[in-house]
N, C-alpha and C positions, 0 to 999 in steps of 0.2 A: 776506215777502209777494210774490211776484210777478204782477204786473196782466195781464190778454191784452193784447196789443198793440193790436187795434181797437177795445177796448171801455176807456177810461182815462181820457177828456176830461172834465173839470171846467172850470166856468168861474167868476169872480167879478167880481161889481162892486162899486167904492168910490165913496161918496159922502160927503165928509167923513171922518168916522171910523166912520161904519153900514158892514159889508160885508154884502154875500149873495151865498152858497157854492151853486153847484148842480152836479150832473152825477151819471152812472150809470160804474160800476166795476165789472170781472168780474176775479176772481180768478184766475190760472190755474193758481198752485201756491200750496197754503197752506203750505208749508214748515214742518211737522210742527204745525200747528193754531196760528200765530202769531196775536195778538191784533191786530184790524182798526183800524188808528189811522194816518188820513194830516195830512201838513203843511196847515195853512194856510196863506195868504201875508202877513197881519199878527197879530202876539200879540193877544189877545184884553184889554180891559181887565179892570183888577184892582180894581173898587171894592167899597164894605161891604159888607159881610151879604150874600154872593155875587151882588151884583148883575149882577156881569160876565156870568154864566152864562148860556147860551143851548140851548136846545134846538130841534132842528127834528125835518123827519118824515123819515122813511125807508123803502121800499119792497124787499123783497127780492124774489126769484127762484131757485128753485132751491136756497136755504138749507135744510139739513134742521135744524128744531128740536128739540132736545131738550124732555122734558115741562117743565122748570122754566122753560122760555124762551117760555114761553105768555102773557105779560102784557103785552106792547107792546113795541114797539122803536124806537127813536128814535134820532136824533145829538147827542152833547153836544158842547159847546166850554165849559170853567169858566173861573173867575177867571185870569187870565197865562197860559192855556194858548198854546202856539204849534201845537197840535194838535188835530185832531175826533176824537173814537172811535165807532166803533158799538156801542151799548148795547142790553142787554133788562131790563126790569122784572123783580124776584123777588118771589113771595107774601111777605112780613113780612121783608123784607131788602133789603139796598142793592143800587143793580142794577149790573150786568159787564157789561164790554167783551165782543164777541163775539167768538169764534176765528174765523178768516178758512175758507172754506171752498171747495175747488178745484172752479170754473166757477158757482160763487153770485154773483148778481149783486146789488148796491147801490146805489139810486139814492136821492138825497137831494136835503133843499134847507133851510137854515138862514141866518139872519140874525142878525149879531152886533155888538159894539162893538168896536172896535183900541182901542188905546194914544193 
């Protein structure tokens, strides 16, 4: 995925082990529908029973949703991950990661616990 040069800034604040990320990106080229995943500044905690999972808000603009993507979208950082995935819910199935779309905007906000 190649990001648009003028809309790619993301910010984080870290206090102790608590990390807050926010920003907005615009995809310039989807490179054949690559999955929408970005690196995070600190690895997430790998707590017991998925306690390290963090789910945050996601706003999309100019993203063409398929019919099976209409059950809500969000950002996810799972236990031990060093990445954040842009995901959507599916009816009676596991959530999936978005394929990036050229010229689409993705704004997000999430707070997680680092290792």
